[in-house]
C-alpha positions in Angstrom: 44.6 -22.9 7.4 42.6 -25.9 6.5 43.7 -29.3 5.0 46.1 -32.1 5.6 49.9 -32.6 5.8 51.4 -35.9 4.9 54.1 -35.9 7.7 56.9 -38.4 8.0 57.5 -39.5 11.6 61.0 -40.8 12.3 61.8 -43.7 14.5 62.6 -42.9 18.2 60.0 -40.3 18.9 56.3 -40.4 19.8 53.5 -39.2 17.5 52.6 -36.7 20.1 56.2 -35.2 20.0 55.9 -34.8 16.2 52.4 -33.2 16.6 53.7 -30.7 19.1 56.6 -29.8 16.9 54.1 -29.1 14.0 52.0 -27.0 16.3 55.0 -24.7 17.0 55.6 -24.4 13.3 52.0 -23.6 12.5 51.8 -21.2 15.4 48.5 -22.0 17.1 46.6 -23.7 14.3 44.3 -26.6 15.4 46.0 -29.9 14.4 45.4 -33.6 15.0 47.0 -36.8 13.8 45.2 -39.8 12.3 46.5 -43.2 13.4 49.3 -43.2 16.1 52.6 -44.8 15.3 54.6 -46.4 18.1 57.8 -44.6 19.0 60.0 -47.2 17.3 58.0 -47.1 14.1 58.5 -44.6 11.3 56.5 -43.5 8.3 53.4 -41.7 7.2 51.5 -39.8 9.9 48.6 -37.9 8.3 47.9 -34.6 10.1 44.7 -32.6 9.8 44.7 -28.8 10.2 41.7 -26.6 11.2 38.3 -27.8 10.2 39.7 -30.8 8.4 40.1 -32.5 11.8 36.3 -33.1 11.4 37.0 -35.5 8.5 38.9 -38.1 10.5 35.9 -40.4 10.7 35.8 -40.5 7.0 39.5 -41.5 6.7 40.0 -44.0 9.5 38.9 -47.1 7.5 41.3 -46.4 4.6 43.8 -49.1 3.6 47.2 -48.9 5.3 50.5 -50.3 4.0 53.4 -51.3 6.2 56.9 -52.8 5.8 57.7 -54.9 8.9 60.7 -56.9 9.9 59.9 -60.2 11.7 62.7 -61.8 13.7 62.1 -65.4 14.7 63.5 -67.1 17.8 62.2 -64.9 20.6 59.2 -63.0 21.7 59.0 -59.9 24.0 56.2 -58.9 26.2 55.6 -55.8 24.0 56.0 -57.8 20.8 58.7 -55.4 19.7 62.2 -54.2 20.6 61.0 -52.1 23.6 60.0 -55.1 25.7 61.6 -57.9 27.7 62.1 -61.3 26.2 59.5 -63.7 27.5 59.8 -66.6 25.1 62.5 -68.2 23.0 62.5 -71.0 20.4 65.3 -72.8 18.6 63.0 -73.5 15.6 63.6 -70.9 12.8 61.0 -71.5 10.1 62.0 -71.7 6.4 60.7 -69.5 3.6 58.2 -72.1 2.6 56.9 -72.4 6.2 56.4 -68.7 6.5 54.8 -68.3 3.1 52.3 -71.1 3.9 51.5 -69.6 7.4 50.9 -66.1 6.0 48.0 -67.4 3.9 46.1 -68.1 7.2 46.5 -64.5 8.3 44.9 -62.9 5.2 41.2 -62.0 5.0 38.7 -60.9 7.7 40.3 -62.4 10.8 39.9 -62.2 14.6 42.9 -60.6 16.0 43.9 -60.2 19.7 45.5 -56.8 20.3 48.8 -56.7 22.1 48.6 -56.3 25.9 50.9 -53.3 25.5 48.4 -51.2 23.5 46.1 -48.3 24.1 43.0 -50.4 24.4 40.9 -49.7 27.5 40.3 -52.3 30.2 37.8 -51.2 32.9 38.6 -47.5 32.1 42.4 -48.0 32.1 44.8 -48.3 29.2 46.0 -51.8 28.6 49.7 -50.8 28.4 49.4 -49.1 31.9 48.1 -52.3 33.4 50.7 -54.5 31.6 53.5 -52.3 32.8 52.5 -53.0 36.4 52.6 -56.7 35.8 48.9 -57.2 35.6 47.6 -60.0 33.3 45.7 -58.3 30.5 43.4 -60.4 28.3 42.0 -58.4 25.5 39.0 -59.7 23.5 39.7 -60.5 19.8 38.6 -57.9 17.2 37.7 -58.4 13.6 40.3 -56.8 11.3 40.8 -56.9 7.5 44.2 -58.0 6.2 44.2 -57.7 2.5 47.7 -59.0 1.6 51.0 -60.0 3.0 54.1 -60.6 0.9 57.6 -61.6 1.8 59.9 -59.0 0.2 63.2 -60.0 1.8 64.6 -62.7 4.1 67.9 -63.8 5.6 68.6 -66.3 8.4 65.9 -65.6 11.1 64.7 -62.2 9.7 61.8 -61.8 7.2 60.7 -58.5 5.8 57.0 -58.3 5.0 54.8 -55.9 3.0 51.4 -55.8 4.7 48.2 -54.2 3.4 45.5 -54.0 6.0 42.5 -52.0 7.2 42.3 -49.6 10.1 42.6 -51.0 13.6 45.0 -53.8 12.6 48.1 -54.4 14.9 51.1 -55.4 13.0 52.7 -56.6 16.2 49.8 -59.1 16.6 50.4 -60.3 13.0 54.0 -61.0 13.9 53.0 -62.8 17.1 50.5 -64.9 15.3 52.9 -65.7 12.5 55.4 -67.0 15.1 52.7 -69.3 16.6 51.6 -70.6 13.1 55.3 -71.5 12.4 55.7 -73.4 15.6 58.1 -70.8 16.8 57.9 -67.3 18.3 58.7 -63.9 16.7 59.1 -60.2 17.5 58.6 -57.2 15.3 62.0 -55.5 15.0 61.2 -52.8 12.4 58.1 -51.1 11.2 57.5 -48.4 8.6 54.0 -47.2 7.5 54.4 -46.6 3.8 50.8 -45.6 3.1 47.6 -44.5 4.9 44.8 -44.0 2.4 46.0 -41.4 -0.1 49.0 -40.5 2.0 52.1 -42.2 0.6 55.6 -42.2 2.1 57.2 -41.0 -1.1 55.1 -37.8 -0.9 55.7 -37.2 2.8 57.5 -34.2 4.4 59.6 -34.0 7.5 59.3 -31.5 10.4 62.7 -30.1 9.4 61.6 -29.5 5.8 58.5 -27.7 7.1 60.5 -25.7 9.6 62.9 -24.5 6.9 60.2 -23.8 4.3 59.1 -20.3 3.3 55.9 -21.7 1.7 54.1 -23.9 4.1 50.9 -23.7 2.1 52.6 -25.7 -0.7 52.5 -28.7 1.7 48.8 -28.5 2.5 46.6 -31.1 0.8 43.1 -29.7 0.2 40.5 -31.6 2.4 38.4 -32.6 -0.6 41.5 -34.2 -2.2 41.8 -36.6 0.7 38.3 -38.0 0.1 37.2 -40.4 -2.6 33.4 -40.0 -2.4 31.3 -38.9 -5.4 30.6 -35.2 -5.8 27.3 -33.4 -5.2 27.3 -29.8 -6.4 25.0 -27.2 -4.8 23.8 -23.9 -6.2 24.5 -20.9 -4.0 20.8 -20.8 -3.0 20.8 -24.5 -2.0 24.0 -24.1 -0.1 22.7 -21.1 1.9 19.4 -22.9 2.6 21.2 -26.0 3.8 23.4 -23.8 6.0 20.3 -22.3 7.6 18.7 -25.7 8.3 16.4 -25.8 5.3 16.3 -28.8 3.0 15.8 -29.4 -0.7 15.2 -32.7 -2.5 18.0 -34.1 -4.5 17.7 -36.8 -7.2 20.8 -38.7 -6.3 21.3 -42.2 -4.9 21.6 -42.6 -1.1 25.2 -42.4 0.1 28.1 -40.2 1.2 29.1 -37.3 -0.9 31.7 -34.5 -1.2 29.5 -31.5 -1.2 30.5 -28.4 -3.2 29.0 -24.9 -3.5 30.0 -22.4 -6.2 32.7 -20.9 -4.1 34.4 -24.2 -3.1 34.2 -27.2 -0.8 31.2 -27.3 1.5 31.8 -30.5 3.5 30.8 -34.2 3.6 27.1 -35.0 3.4 24.9 -38.0 3.8 22.0 -38.3 1.4 19.0 -40.4 2.5 15.7 -40.4 0.7 16.6 -37.3 -1.3 17.4 -35.3 1.9 21.0 -34.1 2.4 22.5 -33.8 5.8 26.0 -32.3 6.3 28.0 -34.5 8.7 31.3 -32.7 8.5 31.1 -29.0 7.8 34.3 -27.6 6.2 33.1 -24.4 4.5 35.3 -21.4 5.4 36.0 -17.9 4.4 39.0 -18.8 2.3 37.1 -21.6 0.5 40.0 -24.0 0.9 
């Protein structure tokens, strides 16, 4: 089996729990997930199966979309509902204040990851140090936040639609929004509604997979998850490339979805007319 499953992770369980459940359903197939969701979060959890796990590096920078609830008036140490309250504020910002502050969070920004995150500090996970009461100061990282819209608000709760690049922490957006509004805030709900081509409206639950008599119908072909231009090889060129021999191709330098007559070959990098396969997907079934 080779391809992707657009899996829906419910709130209250870890991404690893969902992955293990899928392993049992697929009975030994190699699987891996792209982009962990915290236990309290729900939404799209793209899963790669078989050789498609080799494509993760080509999918990690895809745009992601979230719906997040921001509750003003307090902040926890984890920046979500799992933590302990460490700050409070009597100031609850207005719609106008929040709208104005959000403009400062859009673009290529330097973002400090949450202390309770999987970032490594001297070889140890940041969350492990934070749980022991150690002060964790993580360096800021450049992230891309493309858009943030207010889609609902009432009293001290604002629901936001966030479009961002990979590596962005929504909890950090919420923390920074609280500061910009001269208040403090905590993320009280999070749903990932899209990750690249994977949309929540097209996702499938573990229960649906478990009760299905046609698992193949849920598999997204690996080539359909990529948006690179296509480079078609002849059978001779494909075999030569497989054996480490190179032909000259009159294409622009770049990344390509490489096909052979029997199907998808893999992802290749073309430089100076020479093609090098970076993620080899070709298999006997020609998925």
